[in-house]
C-alpha positions in Angstrom: -84.7 -49.6 -6.7 -82.7 -51.9 -4.4 -82.0 -50.7 -0.9 -79.1 -52.4 1.0 -80.4 -53.7 4.4 -77.1 -54.9 5.6 -74.3 -52.7 4.2 -71.7 -55.5 4.9 -68.1 -54.9 6.0 -67.5 -51.2 6.3 -63.8 -51.7 5.4 -64.7 -52.8 1.9 -66.0 -50.1 -0.4 -69.5 -50.6 -1.9 -69.4 -51.3 -5.7 -70.3 -48.3 -7.8 -73.8 -49.0 -9.2 -72.9 -46.9 -12.3 -70.1 -49.3 -13.1 -71.2 -51.9 -15.7 -71.2 -55.3 -14.2 -71.2 -58.7 -15.9 -74.3 -59.1 -17.9 -75.8 -62.3 -19.2 -76.7 -62.3 -22.9 -80.5 -62.3 -23.4 -81.9 -65.8 -23.8 -83.6 -66.3 -27.1 -86.5 -68.8 -27.3 -85.8 -71.4 -30.0 -88.3 -71.0 -32.9 -91.1 -73.5 -32.4 -91.8 -75.9 -35.2 -95.5 -76.0 -34.5 -97.7 -73.6 -36.4 -99.4 -71.0 -34.2 -102.6 -72.2 -32.6 -105.7 -70.5 -34.0 -108.8 -70.6 -31.7 -112.0 -71.6 -33.5 -114.6 -68.8 -33.9 -117.1 -68.6 -31.1 -120.2 -70.7 -31.6 -123.5 -68.9 -31.8 -125.9 -69.9 -29.0 -127.8 -73.1 -29.8 -131.6 -73.3 -29.3 -132.3 -74.7 -25.8 -129.1 -73.3 -24.3 -129.8 -71.2 -21.2 -129.3 -67.5 -21.9 -126.2 -65.8 -20.3 -127.0 -64.0 -17.1 -127.1 -60.2 -17.6 -125.7 -58.2 -14.7 -126.9 -54.7 -14.3 -124.1 -52.1 -13.9 -124.2 -50.4 -10.5 -125.8 -47.0 -10.3 -123.5 -44.0 -10.2 -122.1 -43.5 -6.7 -123.1 -47.0 -5.6 -120.6 -49.7 -4.9 -121.7 -53.2 -5.9 -122.1 -55.7 -3.2 -121.6 -53.3 -0.3 -125.1 -53.6 1.1 -125.4 -57.3 0.3 -125.7 -59.5 3.4 -123.4 -62.5 3.5 -125.0 -65.6 2.1 -124.0 -67.7 5.2 -123.8 -66.2 8.7 -120.7 -68.4 9.4 -119.0 -66.6 6.5 -119.6 -63.1 7.9 -116.4 -61.2 8.7 -115.6 -60.8 12.3 -115.8 -57.1 13.1 -114.4 -56.1 16.5 -115.1 -52.6 17.5 
């Protein structure tokens, strides 16, 4: 919804928002001549690759990372009480 911040000249009536105004025709994308790109299937893990890190889900009622101290004291947020 648009809200007029500056109503403008009070002597000129506001246009009726229900009146249809000039509308631009929708732009159609030209059809591309390239075939759609198909991603190759995911490769199975190869021997010797490091296993992906598993992250345990937080326990119910626990927010992840809330009690974690900042890694660098210079990166700690400035809390002014």
